[in-house]
DSSP file (Angstrom, degrees, kcal/mol; ACC not computed):
  #  RESIDUE AA STRUCTURE BP1 BP2  ACC     N-H-->O    O-->H-N    N-H-->O    O-->H-N    TCO  KAPPA ALPHA  PHI   PSI    X-CA   Y-CA   Z-CA
    1    1 A M              0   0    0      0, 0.0     7,-2.2     0, 0.0     8,-0.7   0.000 360.0 360.0 360.0 142.7   10.7    3.0  180.9
    2    2 A E  E     -A    7   0A   0      5,-0.2     2,-0.4     6,-0.1     5,-0.2  -0.947 360.0-177.9-117.4 132.7   11.3    5.4  183.7
    3    3 A I  E >  S-A    6   0A   0      3,-2.0     3,-2.2    -2,-0.5    44,-0.1  -0.998  73.4 -12.9-129.0 125.2   11.0    9.1  183.4
    4    4 A A  T 3  S-     0   0    0     -2,-0.4    -1,-0.1     1,-0.3     3,-0.1   0.846 129.8 -53.4  51.7  38.8   11.7   11.6  186.3
    5    5 A G  T 3  S+     0   0    0      1,-0.2     2,-0.6    42,-0.0    -1,-0.3   0.546 114.2 122.2  82.9   4.9   11.6    8.6  188.7
    6    6 A V  E <   -A    3   0A   0     -3,-2.2    -3,-2.0    37,-0.1     2,-1.2  -0.904  62.6-135.0-112.4 121.6    8.1    7.5  187.4
    7    7 A E  E >>  -A    2   0A   0     -2,-0.6     4,-2.4    -5,-0.2     3,-1.6  -0.582  17.5-167.8 -72.0  99.4    7.7    4.1  186.0
    8    8 A M  H 3> S+     0   0    0     -7,-2.2     4,-2.2    -2,-1.2    -1,-0.2   0.868  83.3  64.5 -59.3 -36.3    5.7    4.8  182.8
    9    9 A V  H 34 S+     0   0    0     -8,-0.7    -1,-0.3     1,-0.2     5,-0.1   0.755 112.6  35.9 -63.5 -23.1    4.9    1.1  182.4
   10   10 A L  H <> S+     0   0    0     -3,-1.6     4,-2.0     2,-0.1     5,-0.4   0.822 110.6  58.7 -93.4 -35.4    2.9    1.3  185.6
   11   11 A L  H  X S+     0   0    0     -4,-2.4     4,-2.1     1,-0.2     5,-0.4   0.954 106.6  50.6 -58.0 -53.3    1.4    4.8  185.4
   12   12 A D  H  X S+     0   0    0     -4,-2.2     4,-2.6     1,-0.2     5,-0.3   0.944 114.7  35.1 -60.4 -58.5   -0.3    4.0  182.2
   13   13 A P  H  > S+     0   0    0      0, 0.0     4,-2.1     0, 0.0    -1,-0.2   0.863 118.1  54.0 -65.4 -32.0   -2.2    0.7  182.9
   14   14 A D  H  X S+     0   0    0     -4,-2.0     4,-1.5     2,-0.2    -2,-0.2   0.920 115.9  36.5 -66.5 -40.9   -3.0    1.7  186.5
   15   15 A V  H  X S+     0   0    0     -4,-2.1     4,-2.6    -5,-0.4     5,-0.2   0.922 119.6  48.4 -78.9 -43.6   -4.6    5.0  185.7
   16   16 A A  H  X S+     0   0    0     -4,-2.6     4,-2.0    -5,-0.4    -2,-0.2   0.858 111.2  51.4 -67.3 -29.7   -6.2    3.8  182.6
   17   17 A G  H  X S+     0   0    0     -4,-2.1     4,-2.3    81,-0.3    -1,-0.2   0.871 108.6  51.4 -67.7 -40.0   -7.5    0.7  184.4
   18   18 A C  H  X S+     0   0    0     -4,-1.5     4,-2.4     2,-0.2    -2,-0.2   0.902 111.6  46.9 -64.1 -44.9   -9.0    3.0  187.2
   19   19 A V  H  X S+     0   0    0     -4,-2.6     4,-2.4     2,-0.2     5,-0.2   0.951 112.5  50.5 -61.7 -47.2  -10.8    5.2  184.5
   20   20 A A  H  X S+     0   0    0     -4,-2.0     4,-2.5    -5,-0.2    -2,-0.2   0.912 110.5  48.7 -55.3 -48.0  -12.0    2.1  182.9
   21   21 A G  H  X S+     0   0    0     -4,-2.3     4,-2.2     1,-0.2     7,-0.3   0.907 109.6  53.5 -61.4 -43.7  -13.3    0.7  186.2
   22   22 A W  H  <>S+     0   0    0     -4,-2.4     5,-3.3     1,-0.2     6,-0.6   0.913 111.3  45.0 -59.6 -43.6  -15.0    4.0  186.9
   23   23 A L  H ><5S+     0   0    0     -4,-2.4     3,-1.2     1,-0.2    -1,-0.2   0.931 112.4  49.9 -63.9 -43.2  -16.8    3.9  183.6
   24   24 A E  H 3<5S+     0   0    0     -4,-2.5    -2,-0.2     1,-0.3    -1,-0.2   0.809 110.7  52.4 -69.0 -31.1  -17.8    0.3  184.0
   25   25 A N  T 3<5S-     0   0    0     -4,-2.2     3,-0.5     3,-0.3    -1,-0.3  -0.018 119.7-101.6 -96.1  25.6  -19.2    1.1  187.6
   26   26 A G  T < 5S-     0   0    0     -3,-1.2    -3,-0.2     1,-0.2    -2,-0.1   0.816  84.7 -42.8  57.6  34.4  -21.4    4.0  186.6
   27   27 A G  S   <S+     0   0    0     -5,-3.3     2,-0.4     1,-0.3    -1,-0.2   0.659 110.9 121.7  87.8  17.4  -19.1    6.6  187.8
   28   28 A Q        -     0   0    0     -6,-0.6     2,-0.4    -3,-0.5    -1,-0.3  -0.928  36.4-174.0-116.0 138.1  -18.1    4.9  191.0
   29   29 A L        -     0   0    0     -2,-0.4     2,-0.1    -3,-0.1   -11,-0.0  -0.970  26.3-118.7-123.3 147.7  -14.6    3.8  192.4
   30   30 A D     >  -     0   0    0     -2,-0.4     4,-2.0     1,-0.1     5,-0.2  -0.334  37.7-100.9 -72.9 166.8  -13.7    2.0  195.3
   31   31 A A  H  > S+     0   0    0      1,-0.2     4,-2.2     2,-0.2     5,-0.2   0.866 119.7  53.8 -62.3 -35.1  -11.5    3.6  198.0
   32   32 A R  H  > S+     0   0    0      1,-0.2     4,-1.6     2,-0.2    -1,-0.2   0.934 110.9  44.7 -64.8 -42.9   -8.4    1.8  196.8
   33   33 A R  H  > S+     0   0    0      2,-0.2     4,-2.1     1,-0.2    -1,-0.2   0.850 110.8  52.7 -72.4 -29.9   -8.7    2.9  193.2
   34   34 A Q  H  X S+     0   0    0     -4,-2.0     4,-2.3     1,-0.2    -1,-0.2   0.933 110.1  51.0 -63.6 -43.8   -9.6    6.5  194.2
   35   35 A N  H  X S+     0   0    0     -4,-2.2     4,-1.9     2,-0.2    50,-0.4   0.802 107.9  52.1 -68.9 -30.6   -6.4    6.5  196.3
   36   36 A V  H  X S+     0   0    0     -4,-1.6     4,-2.1     2,-0.2    -1,-0.2   0.949 110.1  47.7 -66.1 -49.3   -4.4    5.1  193.2
   37   37 A I  H  X S+     0   0    0     -4,-2.1     4,-1.6     1,-0.2     3,-0.4   0.951 112.1  51.2 -66.6 -45.1   -5.7    8.0  191.0
   38   38 A A  H  < S+     0   0    0     -4,-2.3    -1,-0.2     1,-0.2    -2,-0.2   0.872 110.6  49.9 -57.1 -40.6   -4.8   10.6  193.8
   39   39 A N  H  < S+     0   0    0     -4,-1.9     4,-0.4     1,-0.2    -1,-0.2   0.818 111.2  47.5 -73.1 -31.3   -1.3    9.1  194.1
   40   40 A Y  H >X S+     0   0    0     -4,-2.1     4,-1.4    -3,-0.4     3,-0.7   0.785  89.9  79.9 -81.2 -26.3   -0.6    9.3  190.4
   41   41 A L  H >X S+     0   0    0     -4,-1.6     4,-0.9     1,-0.3     3,-0.7   0.882  93.9  47.8 -49.2 -49.6   -1.8   12.8  189.7
   42   42 A P  H 3> S+     0   0    0      0, 0.0     4,-1.0     0, 0.0     3,-0.3   0.831 104.4  62.7 -64.8 -27.4    1.4   14.5  190.9
   43   43 A K  H X> S+     0   0    0     -3,-0.7     4,-1.7    -4,-0.4     3,-0.6   0.869  96.7  57.9 -66.1 -37.1    3.5   12.0  188.9
   44   44 A F  H <X S+     0   0    0     -4,-1.4     4,-2.6    -3,-0.7    -1,-0.2   0.884 101.5  56.1 -54.4 -41.3    1.9   13.4  185.7
   45   45 A D  H 3< S+     0   0    0     -4,-0.9    -1,-0.2    -3,-0.3    -2,-0.2   0.778 106.3  50.6 -69.1 -27.0    3.2   16.8  186.6
   46   46 A L  H << S+     0   0    0     -4,-1.0    -1,-0.2    -3,-0.6    -2,-0.2   0.881 121.2  30.5 -74.6 -40.6    6.7   15.4  186.8
   47   47 A V  H >< S+     0   0    0     -4,-1.7     3,-1.6     1,-0.1     4,-0.4   0.767  98.7  75.3 -93.5 -25.7    6.7   13.7  183.4
   48   48 A L  G >< S+     0   0    0     -4,-2.6     3,-1.6     1,-0.3    -1,-0.1   0.890  95.1  54.6 -54.0 -46.2    4.5   15.7  181.2
   49   49 A P  G 3  S+     0   0    0      0, 0.0    -1,-0.3     0, 0.0    -2,-0.1   0.649 107.7  51.5 -65.6 -12.5    7.1   18.5  180.7
   50   50 A L  G <  S+     0   0    0     -3,-1.6     2,-0.2    -4,-0.1    -2,-0.2   0.389  96.4  89.3-104.3   1.1    9.7   15.9  179.6
   51   51 A L    <   -     0   0    0     -3,-1.6     2,-0.3    -4,-0.4     3,-0.0  -0.662  53.0-171.0 -99.4 157.3    7.4   14.3  176.9
   52   52 A T    >>  -     0   0    0     -2,-0.2     4,-1.5     4,-0.0     3,-1.0  -0.905  44.8 -10.7-137.0 164.7    7.0   15.2  173.3
   53   53 A G  H 3> S-     0   0    0     -2,-0.3     4,-2.5     1,-0.2     5,-0.2  -0.055 125.4  -1.2  51.4-136.3    4.7   14.3  170.3
   54   54 A Q  H 3> S+     0   0    0      1,-0.2     4,-2.5     2,-0.2    -1,-0.2   0.789 133.1  57.0 -64.8 -28.1    2.4   11.4  170.6
   55   55 A E  H <> S+     0   0    0     -3,-1.0     4,-2.7     2,-0.2     5,-0.4   0.961 108.3  46.7 -57.7 -56.2    3.6   10.6  174.2
   56   56 A L  H  X S+     0   0    0     -4,-1.5     4,-2.8     1,-0.2     5,-0.2   0.959 113.2  48.6 -49.9 -54.0    2.8   14.0  175.4
   57   57 A E  H  X S+     0   0    0     -4,-2.5     4,-1.9     1,-0.2    -1,-0.2   0.887 114.4  45.3 -56.9 -42.2   -0.5   13.9  173.8
   58   58 A Y  H  X S+     0   0    0     -4,-2.5     4,-2.7     2,-0.2    -1,-0.2   0.935 115.6  43.9 -60.2 -52.7   -1.4   10.5  175.2
   59   59 A Y  H  X S+     0   0    0     -4,-2.7     4,-2.0     2,-0.2    -2,-0.2   0.785 111.0  56.0 -76.2 -27.7   -0.3   11.1  178.7
   60   60 A S  H  X S+     0   0    0     -4,-2.8     4,-1.9    -5,-0.4    -1,-0.2   0.927 109.3  47.0 -63.1 -44.9   -1.9   14.5  178.7
   61   61 A R  H  X S+     0   0    0     -4,-1.9     4,-2.3    -5,-0.2     5,-0.3   0.954 111.3  50.7 -56.7 -53.5   -5.2   12.9  177.8
   62   62 A L  H  X S+     0   0    0     -4,-2.7     4,-2.1     1,-0.3    -2,-0.2   0.866 110.1  50.5 -59.1 -36.3   -4.8   10.2  180.4
   63   63 A R  H  X S+     0   0    0     -4,-2.0     4,-2.7     2,-0.2    -1,-0.3   0.876 107.8  52.5 -59.3 -43.6   -4.1   12.9  183.0
   64   64 A S  H  X S+     0   0    0     -4,-1.9     4,-2.1     2,-0.2    -2,-0.2   0.842 110.6  47.2 -64.7 -37.2   -7.1   14.8  182.0
   65   65 A L  H  X S+     0   0    0     -4,-2.3     4,-2.4     2,-0.2     5,-0.2   0.913 111.2  52.3 -71.6 -42.7   -9.3   11.6  182.5
   66   66 A A  H  X S+     0   0    0     -4,-2.1     4,-3.1    -5,-0.3     5,-0.2   0.947 110.0  48.8 -59.3 -46.4   -7.6   11.0  185.8
   67   67 A V  H  X S+     0   0    0     -4,-2.7     4,-3.5     1,-0.2     5,-0.3   0.961 111.2  49.8 -54.3 -52.5   -8.5   14.6  186.9
   68   68 A L  H  X S+     0   0    0     -4,-2.1     4,-2.8     1,-0.2    -1,-0.2   0.925 113.9  43.8 -55.6 -47.1  -12.0   14.2  185.8
   69   69 A V  H  X S+     0   0    0     -4,-2.4     4,-2.6     2,-0.2     5,-0.2   0.968 115.4  48.9 -61.3 -55.7  -12.5   10.9  187.7
   70   70 A H  H  X S+     0   0    0     -4,-3.1     4,-1.3     1,-0.2    -2,-0.2   0.892 113.7  45.1 -60.7 -42.0  -10.7   12.2  190.8
   71   71 A N  H  X S+     0   0    0     -4,-3.5     4,-0.6    -5,-0.2     3,-0.3   0.924 113.6  52.2 -66.7 -38.8  -12.8   15.5  190.9
   72   72 A E  H >< S+     0   0    0     -4,-2.8     3,-1.2    -5,-0.3    -2,-0.2   0.932 111.1  44.9 -59.6 -43.0  -15.9   13.5  190.3
   73   73 A Q  H >< S+     0   0    0     -4,-2.6     3,-1.3     1,-0.3     5,-0.4   0.694 101.4  68.3 -73.5 -20.3  -15.2   11.2  193.1
   74   74 A S  H 3< S+     0   0    0     -4,-1.3    -1,-0.3    -3,-0.3    -2,-0.2   0.640  96.5  56.7 -77.0 -12.7  -14.3   14.1  195.4
   75   75 A T  T << S+     0   0    0     -3,-1.2    -1,-0.3    -4,-0.6    -2,-0.2   0.371  98.1  74.5 -93.9   4.4  -17.8   15.0  195.3
   76   76 A T  S <  S-     0   0    0     -3,-1.3     5,-0.1     2,-0.1    -3,-0.0  -0.419 100.1 -91.3-107.8-177.2  -19.2   11.6  196.6
   77   77 A D  S    S+     0   0    0     -2,-0.1    -3,-0.1     3,-0.0    -4,-0.1   0.386  74.4 138.9 -78.8   5.1  -19.1   10.1  200.1
   78   78 A N    >   -     0   0    0     -5,-0.4     3,-1.3     1,-0.2    -2,-0.1  -0.330  49.5-146.9 -56.0 120.0  -15.8    8.4  199.4
   79   79 A P  T 3  S+     0   0    0      0, 0.0    -1,-0.2     0, 0.0    -5,-0.0   0.739  97.3  44.5 -65.7 -21.8  -13.7    8.8  202.6
   80   80 A L  T >  S+     0   0    0      2,-0.0     3,-2.0     3,-0.0     2,-0.1   0.379  80.7 134.4-100.2   4.3  -10.5    9.0  200.7
   81   81 A A  T <  S+     0   0    0     -3,-1.3     3,-0.1     1,-0.3    -7,-0.1  -0.298  80.1   4.4 -61.9 124.7  -11.8   11.4  198.0
   82   82 A G  T 3  S+     0   0    0      1,-0.2     2,-0.6   -48,-0.1    -1,-0.3   0.579 103.4 115.8  83.2   7.8   -9.3   14.2  197.4
   83   83 A K    <   -     0   0    0     -3,-2.0     2,-0.3     2,-0.0    -1,-0.2  -0.935  51.5-153.7-115.5 110.9   -6.7   12.7  199.7
   84   84 A A        +     0   0    0     -2,-0.6   -48,-0.1   -46,-0.1   -49,-0.1  -0.648  38.5 117.5 -81.1 149.5   -3.3   11.6  198.4
   85   85 A G        -     0   0    0    -50,-0.4     2,-0.1    -2,-0.3   -46,-0.1  -0.950  66.2 -41.0 176.0-175.3   -1.4    8.9  200.3
   86   86 A P        -     0   0    0      0, 0.0   -50,-0.1     0, 0.0     3,-0.0  -0.491  68.7-100.2 -73.1 145.2   -0.1    5.4  200.0
   87   87 A A        -     0   0    0      1,-0.1     2,-0.9    -2,-0.1     7,-0.1  -0.180  42.7 -98.1 -59.8 156.2   -2.4    2.9  198.2
   88   88 A L    >   -     0   0    0      1,-0.2     3,-1.4   -56,-0.1    -1,-0.1  -0.705  38.0-167.2 -85.1 103.2   -4.3    0.7  200.5
   89   89 A E  G >  S+     0   0    0     -2,-0.9     3,-1.4     1,-0.3    -1,-0.2   0.728  78.0  69.4 -71.3 -19.0   -2.1   -2.5  200.5
   90   90 A Q  G 3  S+     0   0    0      1,-0.3    -1,-0.3    -3,-0.1    -2,-0.0   0.701  96.4  54.3 -68.4 -17.6   -4.7   -4.7  202.1
   91   91 A D  G <  S-     0   0    0     -3,-1.4    -1,-0.3     1,-0.3    -2,-0.2   0.364 124.0 -71.9-100.7   6.3   -6.9   -4.5  199.1
   92   92 A G  S <  S-     0   0    0     -3,-1.4    -1,-0.3    -4,-0.1     3,-0.1  -0.815  82.6 -11.2 135.1-173.2   -4.2   -5.7  196.6
   93   93 A P  S >  S-     0   0    0      0, 0.0     3,-1.6     0, 0.0    -5,-0.1  -0.272  80.5 -97.4 -62.6 140.1   -0.9   -4.7  194.8
   94   94 A V  T 3  S+     0   0    0      1,-0.3     3,-0.1    -7,-0.1    -5,-0.1  -0.350 104.9   7.4 -56.8 134.1   -0.2   -1.0  195.3
   95   95 A G  T 3  S+     0   0    0      1,-0.2     2,-0.4   -63,-0.1    -1,-0.3   0.307  89.5 137.4  77.6  -4.2   -1.4    1.0  192.2
   96   96 A Y    <   +     0   0    0     -3,-1.6    -1,-0.2     1,-0.2   -82,-0.1  -0.598  10.6 151.4 -86.4 128.8   -3.1   -1.8  190.5
   97   97 A C        -     0   0    0      1,-0.5     2,-0.3    -2,-0.4    -1,-0.2   0.544  62.1 -61.4-130.5 -19.1   -6.5   -0.9  188.9
   98   98 A G        -     0   0    0      2,-0.1     2,-1.0   -78,-0.0    -1,-0.5  -0.846  59.0 -64.9 155.9 177.3   -6.8   -3.3  186.0
   99   99 A E        +     0   0    0     -2,-0.3     2,-0.4   -82,-0.1   -85,-0.1  -0.762  61.1 145.3 -96.1  95.9   -5.4   -4.5  182.7
  100  100 A V        -     0   0    0     -2,-1.0   -83,-0.2   -87,-0.1   -84,-0.2  -1.000  29.6-158.1-130.8 126.2   -5.7   -1.7  180.2
  101  101 A R        -     0   0    0     -2,-0.4     3,-0.1   -85,-0.1    -2,-0.0  -0.828  19.9-114.9-110.5 147.8   -2.9   -1.3  177.6
  102  102 A P    >   -     0   0    0      0, 0.0     3,-1.8     0, 0.0    -1,-0.0  -0.407  52.9 -73.2 -78.0 162.0   -2.1    1.9  175.7
  103  103 A P  T 3  S+     0   0    0      0, 0.0     0, 0.0     0, 0.0     0, 0.0  -0.244 119.8  20.9 -52.3 132.3   -2.6    2.0  171.8
  104  104 A G  T 3         0   0    0     -3,-0.1     0, 0.0     1,-0.0     0, 0.0   0.457 360.0 360.0  90.1   2.4    0.1    0.0  170.0
  105  105 A S    <         0   0    0     -3,-1.8    -1,-0.0     0, 0.0     0, 0.0   0.474 360.0 360.0 -95.0 360.0    1.2   -2.2  172.9
């Protein structure tokens, strides 16, 4: 499903996978995953005003998690911390962080 030009089917698992990876790695993300988070943050601002009900609640919480991870990484030595830009293609598919599915999928 696409909303405001944002593929929701990618937004959810990519960001949730990055957050899960951050948790599994003791609060650390590699540069590619940090870049994925940074690239998706502005997309939340496009779609959240168009959502309602459970979708709004779910994606608002997912955005909050992404912001927390991004801000935490911004205080580390990560050279990409706090910088948005294209995902690092040499490290794998653009936007991919892991396989995490939303509730009910």
